[in-house]
N, C-alpha and C positions, 0 to 999 in steps of 0.2 A: 341160142349160145351164139350166134354168128354175130346178133343185130347187138347182144351185149357187149361181144369181141369190139367190133365196131367202135359203141359209144364209150368204150373204155380207151381204145386208142383214140378215138378224134379227144379226148378229156384230157390225155398226156400229152396231144400234139400242143392245145392249145395251152396248157399249163405252164409246157417249155419254152412257148413265142410270149405270153406272158414276161415269163422268168426274164427271159432274154431279153424283151423290151425294155423292162423296166432297168437294168442297169444300162441300157444303151441312152434310155432317154437321162439318165440321172443328169443333171448337170453340172459342165466342163468343169475340172478346178485348175490352178495356177500350179506347175508344178511347183512354187515355193509353199502350197499348203498341201500338196500330195507329200510332200519332202518332212513339214511337219509332222502329219497324220503317221508318217511311218515312224520317224524318229519315237514320236510320243508311247506307241507302242511297247517300248522298251525293252520286251523279251517276249520271243516265242521258241517254238521246235521246230527243227529238222529233223526230219524222218528220211533217213537213207533204207531203202526198200527196192529192193529190186532182183535181175538175176544173180547177180554179186553175193548175196545170201546166202547163196547153196553152194558158194563153189568156194568160202573159207578167203576169199581175197576181195580185195576192193575193184579190181580191172581182170575179171573172167574171160577164159578163152571167146574172143568174136562169132566164133561157130555153136558155143554153146545153145544146145537144144531147148526148148520150151518147155520139153518134158519135165525139164530138172524142177518148176515151179508150181508149186503147189503149196499155200498156205493154209492147210486145213482148217484153223481156227480161227484165221484171220478175224481181230474187231478191233475196226475202225474206234468203235466206243468206246475202246480201255485204252487207246493212243489218248484221244481226248481230255477224257477224264483224268488221266496222266498229268496230261498238260496244264487241265483244268487245278490240280493237286497244289504245280507250280507256281500258281498264278499267274501262268505265260497268258497271251492276249492273243496267240497264231499258232498256225503249223504249216510248215511248209513241206512238201512230199516232191521225192523223184521222182517225175515222172517217167523219164528217160535218162540214162548214164551215160557213161562211156561207151560203153558197150551196146549200144541202140536197143537194146530190149521196151518196149513201151508195155505199162502198165493201165492203160486204158483202152478202152473199144476204137481204136484206131482204123479208120480205111485204107490207111498209105502203107503198110505191113503187113507179112504173115508175122512177123516175128515179134509177138504180141501175148497179152494174158489170152486172151480171147482163145488162140491157139495152144495153148498150155492145158495140163488137166485140171487146172482151177477154175477158167472159164466166168470168174465174174471178175466187171470191172471195178480195181481196187481206189482209182479217181475218183469216181463217183460212192464208193463209200467211206473214202477219207473226206469229202468235202461235205457230205452229209453228217457225218458225225462230229466234225469240229462246228458248221452252222449250228445245228441242231444243240452244241454246249454250248454257247453264245464265242466260240470263237473263229476268226478272222481266218481265210483262208488264200494260201499263197502258192504258188509252186514252183519246181524247179527243171529245168531243161537244159541238155547238155545239146551242146554245137557237134563237138566231135562225136562220133559214131564209128567205130570201127567196124562192126557187124556190116553194116550198110556203104563201107569205103568212104565212108567222110573224113578223110584224113590226108594231111599235109599231102600233095602232088596228084590227087586222084580226084579231085572234085570236080562237078560236071552241075551243066545245068539242072538235070534230074534232082541233086542234091538241093539245092537252093528250092526247087520246088519243092519238095518233101517236106522239109521244114519250115515254111510257108502254111504247106496246105496240116503239118503237125501241129502247126499253134493256131492256125487256126480253131481245129481242132477243142484246142484246149481251151480258148477263149472264147470260145461261143454257147459250147456244150455243158456248162459246168458254170453258169452263174457268175456275178460278182466275182474275177480274182482281185484282190487286192495288190500282189506287187506277184512278178516272173525274175526268178533269180537263173542268171545264164550262166551257162560253162563251157569249159575249155573252146575257147573262141580268142584268139589273141593273145595268148599265155604262155610264156616259153616254151613249157614243154607241149603242148597242145598247137602250135605251131600254124594253124591255121587263123591268118590275119583277116582282116575288116575290107578287105579287098574281096578276098576269096568266095567270102558268104559276107555279102554288103550289108553292115550294119545300118545303113540310112534305110532300106529296105525295109530290113526287119523291125526296126523302131518304130517307122512310121506305120508297119504292118499292126502292129501290136497297139501301137495310140488308136488307129483307124478301129480296130474289137473294141476295145476298153481304152479311151481316154483319161479315165483314172488309175489306170493301173501303173503301178510302179516299176519301171524295166532297171532288172541292176547286173551289170557282167560281172563275175567273178574276177576282177581283171589286176589290184592291187598290188600285184606283183610288178606290173611293168610302168605304171605311170604316177605321175607325181601324186603326192596326196592334198596336197591344196590347188590339183586344177581337176574340172569335173570332166572326163573324157569317156565317150563313149559309156556312159551309166545315168541313172539317175542319183544315186546316192551310191559313195564313195564305198568302198570293201577292204573286207582284210579276212582272209584264213590264217585265223588263228596258228593250226595246226601246219600249217606249210612256212612257220616263220612270220610271217606278215604282221606288222606289229605301227602299230598308229601312236600318236604320241596325247597320250591322255592328258597331260595338262594345256598343250594349244592348241588343239583340234578345233577348227571354227566348221568344219565339212560336216554335215548329213550323213552321217556313216553306219552302216551293218558290219559286225564281227562276227565270225562263226570258229564254235570249234565243238569237238564230239565227247559226250558225256563217258562214253567208252576207250579202251583204245585206240579205236580206228573208226570209219564212220561206217563201213557195214556188218552187218554181224559174223561174231567168229567164235568158232567152236569152245573156244578158252571165255569167253566173255560170262560165262555163270562161273567162273573159279576167280578170273581176274578182279580186282577191286573196280570199280568206278571210280570216277575222279572225285574229290571229298567237297561235297556239299557245302562245309562254312569255306572253305576255303576259294571254292567256286560265284557263293556271295560277295565277300569281302574283296579277292583280288581279282576280281574280273566283273560281275556283273555291276556291281556301285560304281565301282571307277569309268568305265567304258558308258555308263548310263549320263551321266556326271560332264561327260567328254563329247555331248552329242549323238551316240552310238547306241543304237538298236541290237541287243546280242541274240544272239537262236541258237540253242543247244541243241547238239543234234543227240537223238535216242534213237538206237535200232533196234527195229523188233526180229524177232527171232524168226527159226524156219515155218513153226506154227503159225507168223504172224500176228505175234504176241510180244510184250515186252516182259523182258526176264524179270522176278522177283529184284534180285539186288538194284535195277533203274526205276524202276515202279516206287520204292523204298528212296531211295536218293531224290527223287523228283518230291515226293511228298516233304524232305526235309528241306530242299531249297523252300519251299512253299511255306513250312511253317518259318523260315529266316529271314524272308523275305514279300516285302505287297512293294506294290509302286505308291509313291507318295506323291501321285499327282502332279508333280512338275511338269512344268512344259521347258523341250528341245530351247535352247537361245544360239541358231549357229548363222553366220552370216551370210546374205542371200548369195546364189552360185550363179545365177543368172542359168538361159539353155544349157545344154553340154554339147558337145562338140561332138557330134553323129555322122558328118563327113568326111570324103575322104579325105588324105593331107597331098595337096598338088605339089605340094614342094616335096614330098619324099623321093630320094634318090634323084634328084632332077641338078644338074648343073648349079655347082656352086659358086661363090668368088668371095674372095675378103679382103680387107689389108695385113698385113702381114701378121703372121700366124705366130703362135709359140712352136718351134719345137715340131713334132706330128702332129700338133693336136690343128690337123689345119681343115678349112673349111665343111668338107661333105662329112666332117664328125654331127655337125649339125644339123644334119637332115637325113640322118640315115634310117630313122625310126627308132631308135635308142638312146633312152631318159638314160642310161650308164656313160655315155661319150658323150664328148663338148669341143664345140670349134671354141680355142683360148686364144686370145691375141698377144701380141707382143709388147710386152712391158716398156718397147720402145716409142710404140703409136701411141702419142698424144689423142689422135680423135678417130676410135678403129672404126670401120663398116665394115656389114655383113649381107650380103645379097645372093636372092637365086634367080636363073635365069630358067624360065619355063619354055624357048626354047622357039615357042609360038604365044600368041595372044591363050590368056586364060581367065575367064570370071571368078570371082572370091569376091565376098565379101566380109571374110574372117582372116586376121592373122595372129597368133598366139606365140609368144616367146615364154622358151622355159628358161631360167637359168638355175643351175642346181643348185647356187647360193643368192640370195637377194644381193645384188652390187648396182646393174645399172640404172642411174637416175637419171635425168633429161636425156631424152634421144629424138631424132626425128625419124618417123615412119612415110616412105615413097612407096610413089607405084611408077614403073618407066610405060611410057605410051605417047605416041607422035612424037618420036625424039626429044620428049622433057621427059624429067621426073616432077612428078606429083604428089603434094604433102598430102597425105591421109590421117598420121596426128604429131604434133610437136609441142613437147611437155614432158611432164615426169611422173612416173609411175614407179612405187618402190617396190609391189609387190613382185616375187620370183614369177610367178606365171601371168606374164602380161597379156591379157588378154582388151582385143579388139575388133569391137563391130560396127560395120557401117554399109551404107548404100554400094551395091555392089559395082565396081569397077572391071574393065576387062585392063590386064596389060600383058606386055612381053618380061615382065621384070617386076621384082619387090624388095626394098631394100631399107636396113634399118644403121641409121651414120649416129653413133652413140657419142654425147659430149660431156655426158660428168659420169664420175663412178669413184667406188672407192678404192677398188683394184682393180688391176686390169681385167678386162670384162672376159664370161665364160659364158657361150650359148650352147643347151645341151640339145634341144630342136626348136627349128624354127617353122611353124605349120601354118600354112595356108589352107582356108576352104572354104567353100562355094556351099555356104548352110544352108536349106531349108524353112522357109516360113515356121518355127514349130511353138506360134503361138497357140 
């Protein structure tokens, strides 16, 4: 018996190494190829299932006991078959939500499913069931973690290490993960910045573990719709009021919405009607797909770990009404996303005469809703950021709330003189410039032509890593 156990253990270990090796050695795709593949999936299933399921709230007590989590009838195959019935192409599971409970066999904390009465790895069941049904696999992970006190004004190096170890587990132990959706990070409500938990480090870790994994951060509430900041795909949480322009969107995008009345299961779900399938298809799914947007519809399992009958019936009806037409998304190339810290943020700024209170520091305050506004009396306005000491950078991004600036000169100051980085026209409101790295004390835009007095919402300066 011991020999058989040893042989079985060796077999499983070899199988795991082969699986891990297979996705690690897969040809690396370009970002454009990954974006195309993701958007062309068109329609998938979000599954919010975690300890909030047992407390009738999306945000339960951070000290809620693991003893509450006990889905005695959990059937991930039911989830997958329900997704197939709706003609979905993938599923995405909440591995850890904002209250910090992990539903996989993590070694980073005891606050996990293996210390609950259930004692089974839910992530493992999910990935196995969805793959067995021919569906692709994605995972959701929250940076905000109220149980482990990974929250504003409390973040320590140990928290960042925990995040890295947890993501390493998720991206190492479960085969190829098509995408990871991250939440609770640099959002107005989470207040955890990309400096508090360094985005560049996390992004590079994900790509080092799985180069073909698309990373999306649900940061659509803050960043402009036509600029790729801190995400591979533009994201829109429709239930939170985030809306993309379905007529003019040219970015590869994701939009999410729950089928039921909230993200996690509630005791009234059996009696409260789900969203009408025909309306979802006609007014949401089809228009989004036509606008280069993948739609992910959340379905919440109940406390037994099963979808309710009304949700299953709605998904089947969606599948009757909608089938993929096989068309390809047609979005404009985005280039690599901004992933580095903004060196200009909160640095001393100067400008030509401003209009009333809209002075220079509104253009580097990390708030895309405020702006520096040039005074109408100024014919050739300028704006600059002073780093106080020389900084190395290779990218400048100028964001106008409305495309207005036409011809301009971008310069950097070093060796007691201004040197030109760019001189010409860019009509986009997100004016992105990448160049060979320079080291300078200041950077400046001098504006030569425009339609109305110029206004800059954010002036970003970055030292980006090589993302090839």
